[in-house]
C-alpha positions in Angstrom: 10.5 86.8 104.1 8.4 83.9 103.3 4.4 83.9 103.1 1.3 81.9 103.7 0.6 80.4 100.1 -3.1 80.6 99.2 -4.2 79.0 95.9 -6.8 80.6 93.3 -9.7 78.8 92.2 -8.1 77.4 89.3 -5.2 76.1 91.2 -8.0 74.1 93.8 -9.4 72.6 90.6 -5.5 71.8 89.1 -5.0 70.4 92.6 -7.9 68.0 92.2 -7.2 66.7 88.8 -3.9 65.9 89.3 -4.5 64.0 92.7 -8.2 62.3 91.3 -5.5 61.1 88.3 -2.0 58.6 88.0 -1.0 60.3 84.9 -2.2 63.7 83.7 -1.0 66.9 81.8 -1.1 70.3 83.2 -1.4 73.0 80.2 -1.2 76.1 82.3 -0.1 79.7 80.5 3.1 81.1 82.3 1.9 83.0 85.6 -0.9 80.6 86.8 1.4 78.9 89.4 2.3 76.1 87.8 5.1 75.2 90.3 3.4 75.7 93.2 0.3 74.2 92.1 2.7 70.8 91.8 4.2 71.4 95.4 0.8 71.4 96.7 -0.5 68.3 95.0 2.4 67.0 96.2 1.8 67.9 99.8 -1.6 65.9 99.2 -0.4 63.0 97.9 2.0 62.5 100.9 -0.6 63.1 103.3 -2.6 60.2 101.7 0.2 58.2 101.5 0.0 57.9 97.9 3.7 59.4 97.4 6.7 59.9 99.3 9.3 61.1 97.1 9.4 63.0 94.0 11.7 63.4 91.2 11.3 66.6 89.0 13.1 67.4 85.8 13.2 70.9 84.4 15.4 73.1 82.1 18.8 74.1 83.9 17.1 77.2 85.5 14.1 75.8 86.5 15.7 73.2 88.6 18.1 75.6 90.3 16.2 78.6 90.8 12.0 78.7 90.4 11.8 75.2 92.4 13.5 76.1 95.4 12.5 79.7 95.3 8.8 78.3 95.4 9.7 76.4 98.0 11.8 79.2 100.3 8.4 81.8 99.3 5.7 80.1 100.5 5.6 79.0 104.7 3.2 76.2 103.3 6.0 74.3 101.6 8.6 74.7 104.1 7.9 71.2 105.4 9.2 69.8 101.8 12.9 69.2 101.9 13.7 69.9 98.0 17.3 68.6 97.1 19.1 70.9 93.5 20.7 67.8 92.0 23.5 69.5 89.9 27.0 70.5 90.6 30.0 69.4 92.0 27.9 68.2 95.4 24.8 66.1 94.0 26.3 63.1 94.5 26.6 63.3 98.0 23.3 65.1 98.2 21.8 62.1 96.4 23.8 60.2 98.7 22.9 61.7 101.9 19.6 60.0 102.9 16.1 58.1 101.7 14.7 62.4 102.3 11.1 60.5 103.2 8.6 63.4 102.2 10.8 65.0 99.9 12.1 66.6 96.3 14.5 65.8 94.2 15.1 67.9 91.1 17.4 67.2 88.4 18.2 68.9 85.0 17.6 67.1 81.9 21.4 67.4 81.2 21.6 65.3 84.4 19.6 62.3 83.6 22.4 59.7 82.6 24.4 60.5 85.6 20.8 60.1 88.0 19.7 56.9 86.5 23.5 55.7 87.2 23.7 56.7 90.3 20.4 54.3 91.1 21.3 51.7 89.5 21.1 48.5 91.6 19.0 50.5 94.4 16.1 50.7 95.8 13.6 52.7 93.2 13.5 56.0 95.3 10.7 58.4 93.8 7.1 57.0 93.6 5.8 60.6 91.5 7.7 61.7 88.1 7.4 65.3 87.3 8.2 66.8 83.8 8.1 70.7 83.8 8.8 72.1 80.5 8.3 69.2 78.8 8.5 70.1 74.9 12.0 69.0 76.1 10.7 64.8 75.1 8.7 65.8 72.4 10.9 64.3 70.2 11.1 60.4 70.9 15.0 60.6 69.2 16.7 62.6 71.7 18.5 61.2 73.7 16.8 62.3 76.9 13.4 61.0 76.0 15.4 57.4 75.2 16.9 58.0 79.1 13.6 58.2 80.8 11.9 56.1 78.6 12.4 52.5 80.3 12.2 54.0 83.9 8.4 55.7 83.4 6.9 52.5 84.7 8.6 52.7 87.9 6.7 55.8 88.8 3.2 55.7 90.3 1.9 58.9 89.4 3.4 61.0 86.3 2.6 64.7 85.6 4.1 66.9 82.3 4.0 70.7 82.5 3.9 73.4 80.0 2.4 76.3 78.7 3.3 75.5 75.1 2.9 71.7 74.0 2.9 72.4 70.3 5.2 74.7 69.5 6.0 73.3 66.3 2.5 71.6 65.5 0.7 68.4 66.7 3.7 65.9 66.3 5.1 67.4 69.4 2.5 66.0 71.3 3.8 62.3 71.3 6.7 61.9 73.2 5.0 64.6 76.2 2.1 62.3 76.2 3.5 59.1 76.2 5.8 60.4 79.5 2.2 60.1 80.7 0.6 56.8 79.4 3.0 55.2 77.3 0.9 55.4 74.4 -2.3 54.2 76.0 -3.8 58.2 74.1 -1.7 58.1 70.8 0.3 54.7 70.3 3.7 52.8 71.8 5.2 54.3 68.6 5.9 57.8 66.9 5.6 56.2 63.4 2.1 54.8 64.2 0.9 57.9 65.5 2.2 59.8 62.1 0.7 57.1 60.1 -2.9 57.1 62.1 -3.1 60.7 62.7 -0.7 62.3 59.8 -0.9 62.3 55.9 3.1 63.1 54.6 3.6 65.2 51.9 6.4 67.6 50.1 9.9 66.9 49.3 10.7 63.0 49.9 7.1 62.6 52.2 9.3 64.3 55.0 6.4 67.1 55.7 3.6 65.4 57.3 0.2 67.2 57.8 -2.6 66.0 59.9 -5.4 64.1 58.5 -9.1 65.7 57.8 -10.2 64.3 61.5 -7.2 64.1 63.1 -7.4 67.5 65.4 -10.7 66.7 66.7 -9.5 62.9 67.3 -5.9 63.7 69.2 -8.3 66.2 70.9 -10.5 63.6 71.7 -7.6 61.4 73.1 -6.4 63.9 75.4 -9.0 65.3 76.8 -9.1 62.7 79.8 -5.6 63.7 80.5 -5.0 66.8 80.3 -6.5 70.3 81.8 -5.8 73.7 80.0 -5.8 77.0 81.6 -5.5 80.0 79.7 -4.2 83.2 82.1 -6.3 85.6 79.8 -9.2 83.9 81.2 -8.6 83.9 84.9 -5.8 86.4 85.3 -7.0 90.0 84.9 -3.6 91.1 82.3 -3.3 94.1 80.7 -3.6 94.1 76.5 -1.0 92.8 74.3 -0.8 94.3 71.6 1.5 93.3 68.4 3.1 96.3 65.9 5.3 95.1 63.1 8.1 97.7 62.4 9.4 97.1 58.6 12.4 98.0 57.6 14.6 98.3 54.4 17.7 96.8 53.2 20.4 99.0 51.8 21.7 98.1 48.5 24.5 96.5 49.5 23.1 94.5 52.3 19.6 93.6 49.7 22.8 92.4 47.0 24.6 90.2 49.6 20.9 88.9 50.6 19.7 88.3 47.5 22.8 86.5 46.0 23.0 84.0 49.3 19.3 83.3 48.4 19.9 82.8 44.7 23.2 81.4 44.8 23.8 79.8 48.3 27.2 82.3 48.1 28.1 85.7 48.5 31.0 88.2 48.6 31.7 90.3 51.1 34.6 93.0 51.8 35.3 90.9 55.1 35.2 87.2 52.8 33.3 84.7 51.2 30.0 83.5 52.8 29.1 80.1 51.4 26.0 78.5 52.4 26.2 74.1 51.9 22.3 73.6 51.7 19.0 75.1 51.5 18.5 74.9 55.7 21.4 76.5 56.1 21.0 79.2 53.4 18.1 79.7 55.5 20.0 80.2 58.5 22.8 82.5 56.7 20.2 84.5 55.4 18.5 85.2 59.1 21.7 86.1 60.1 22.1 89.1 57.1 18.8 90.7 57.6 19.8 91.1 61.2 22.5 92.8 60.4 25.8 90.8 59.9 26.8 87.0 59.1 29.4 84.7 60.9 32.4 83.3 58.4 32.9 79.7 57.5 31.2 78.7 60.7 28.7 75.3 60.0 24.7 76.2 60.2 23.0 75.5 63.4 26.1 76.3 65.9 26.1 79.0 68.0 29.8 79.9 67.7 32.7 80.2 69.7 33.3 84.4 70.6 36.5 83.8 68.3 34.5 82.9 65.3 34.7 85.9 63.1 32.0 87.6 61.4 31.2 90.2 58.7 29.1 93.0 59.7 26.4 94.2 56.9 24.3 96.6 57.4 22.8 98.7 60.4 19.0 99.1 59.7 17.6 96.6 62.5 19.6 98.5 64.9 18.5 101.8 64.0 15.1 100.9 64.1 15.5 99.7 67.1 17.9 103.0 68.8 15.0 105.1 67.4 12.0 102.7 68.9 13.9 103.2 72.5 14.3 106.8 72.5 10.5 107.3 71.4 10.2 104.7 74.7 11.4 107.6 76.5 12.5 105.7 79.6 10.0 103.1 79.6 12.2 99.6 79.9 12.5 97.5 76.8 13.3 93.6 76.6 15.3 93.5 72.9 15.1 90.0 71.7 18.6 89.1 69.9 19.7 85.6 68.5 23.0 85.2 67.6 26.8 86.5 69.2 27.1 89.3 66.6 23.8 90.4 67.3 24.4 91.1 70.8 27.9 93.1 69.8 26.6 94.8 67.8 23.9 95.7 70.2 26.3 95.9 72.8 27.5 99.1 71.1 24.7 100.9 70.8 23.3 100.4 74.3 26.4 100.7 76.5 24.9 100.5 79.5 22.7 97.4 79.2 22.7 94.2 80.9 22.3 90.9 78.5 20.8 87.4 79.6 22.0 84.7 77.6 24.6 81.8 77.1 27.3 81.7 79.7 25.8 84.2 82.2 25.7 82.3 85.5 22.7 81.9 88.1 23.4 84.1 91.0 24.2 87.2 87.5 20.7 86.4 86.1 19.1 87.5 89.8 21.1 90.5 89.9 19.9 91.7 86.3 16.4 90.0 87.3 16.1 92.1 90.3 17.8 95.1 88.9 15.1 94.7 86.3 12.3 94.5 88.0 13.2 97.3 91.1 13.3 99.8 87.6 16.6 100.1 87.3 17.2 99.0 84.3 15.9 100.5 80.2 17.4 98.0 78.2 17.5 94.4 78.9 19.6 92.2 76.1 18.3 88.8 76.0 18.7 85.7 74.0 15.0 83.5 74.0 16.3 80.7 74.8 18.8 81.2 76.7 16.0 82.6 79.0 12.8 81.3 77.9 11.8 79.8 81.2 12.2 80.4 84.7 12.3 84.2 85.3 9.6 86.6 86.5 10.2 89.9 84.6 6.6 91.5 85.4 8.0 93.8 88.0 8.1 97.3 85.4 6.1 98.0 82.6 8.1 96.9 79.4 8.2 96.4 75.7 9.4 93.5 74.1 11.3 93.8 70.7 12.5 91.6 68.6 15.5 92.6 66.9 16.4 88.8 65.8 13.1 86.9 65.0 13.8 83.0 66.0 11.6 80.7 64.0 11.1 78.9 67.6 7.6 79.2 68.5 7.9 78.2 72.5 11.0 80.0 73.3 9.2 83.2 71.4 6.3 82.9 72.9 7.6 82.1 76.5 9.9 85.5 76.1 6.9 87.5 76.1 5.3 85.7 79.0 8.3 86.8 81.2 6.6 90.3 81.0 3.1 89.7 80.1 2.5 87.6 83.3 0.2 87.9 86.5 1.7 90.8 88.3 2.3 93.0 85.4 0.0 96.6 85.5 0.9 98.3 82.6 -0.2 97.3 78.8 2.6 95.3 77.0 3.7 95.9 73.4 5.6 93.5 71.5 7.9 95.0 68.5 8.7 93.2 65.7 11.8 94.6 63.7 11.2 93.1 60.0 13.5 93.5 57.4 11.3 93.9 53.9 11.3 90.9 51.9 13.0 88.7 53.9 13.0 85.3 55.7 11.7 87.6 58.8 8.4 88.1 57.0 8.5 84.3 56.2 9.6 83.4 60.0 6.8 85.5 61.6 3.7 83.8 59.2 5.1 80.5 60.1 4.5 82.1 64.0 1.5 82.9 63.1 0.4 79.8 61.6 2.3 77.3 64.8 0.4 79.9 66.7 -3.1 78.4 65.2 -2.4 75.2 65.2 -1.0 75.0 68.8 -4.1 77.4 69.7 -6.7 75.4 68.0 -5.5 72.3 70.6 -5.3 74.7 73.5 -8.8 75.7 72.8 -10.7 72.3 72.5 -8.6 71.1 75.6 -9.5 74.3 77.4 -11.7 74.2 80.4 -12.5 70.5 80.2 -12.8 70.7 84.1 -16.0 72.4 83.2 -17.4 69.2 82.2 -16.0 67.7 84.9 -16.2 70.1 88.2 
């Protein structure tokens, strides 16, 4: 059943910021209502005849669930006709009329089809919204290259994200270019790097900000970007981090050390090899978790038929003990590899999971069961569920059985639980294998978080100086 949408004061300011600017970035923490705020801004722009139609590009889950869900949820948005251009009916939907006053939503993987479909026609959209804009942070990706030649066809362009610089300030270029086509940070990523960074490391492929670069970047972005933090505008419960260190058993320690030193180790199931340092990093991550794929190229998520070796249960035992200590309180357990999931499912046979291959319908069912308090354990792959899920319906612990170096996915998973509507404190438990890459990943995440937080703090509440 729908209800009236009553914007908070910070949402009104965000709407005003969008309406007054033809290009703007909303760097809003999860839970502050980026989607509903954008829909409200669209209605204002439509009423003033500045736009007639909008195109929203989003990851698949937000595209198919969050955007149509917000329109259905609030009475105020029922006059917005929203079409999700995904699935076998997308061509018919696109051809079904002008859709004056409406919103088309498509996932990033559909861009090639979409731009081919409208080729030779009058350009349908005046407003562009890129949801979770870090998906275009790299200007070398196909999705960025597909979008770039069409940017100037939109009168208004907006980007939405809560984690704009998950891997450092280099991540900003592609996103900001989508707003101003190079006015703030330069027209080419090479110029951006040369202007603000120094090359270092082996081969000169590591870029670190020049001494004055951060402040210059922040200054360039302030007119374009509105930063709001949930901690400043919402009454959130405490967020507590707890590191649980486990020791690798002797045989696992031996296998890990051999892989780290020699790029090869012998297991009873077969030989585990790595081609280079990057592959070694991935294999060591797997061994630290308790299993490893045999003969699988690193960087890929292997198919269900890929063979894997069981190495140890140190992390599984720690997770099991933790869940028992929670005494029935729900636990959201993060896993990385498919063999992590399979081993966790043996320990928690009644658990549901959200990851690759789970249908949208099943995701909604699991989400409802979790928020209804009917699940004690939910297994989740961060890269599959980082966006578009609301899991704050019950007080819960977040447990990272597997650690990922991807700050955005890691932070966003925590924010599925720690967001508006959560009444209880949220404890994040990090299961770290001692003297392994797990420790390096924790340090890496903290370093990236500090870099991103410096950016967000510099942009934060810039509206105070303008409103």
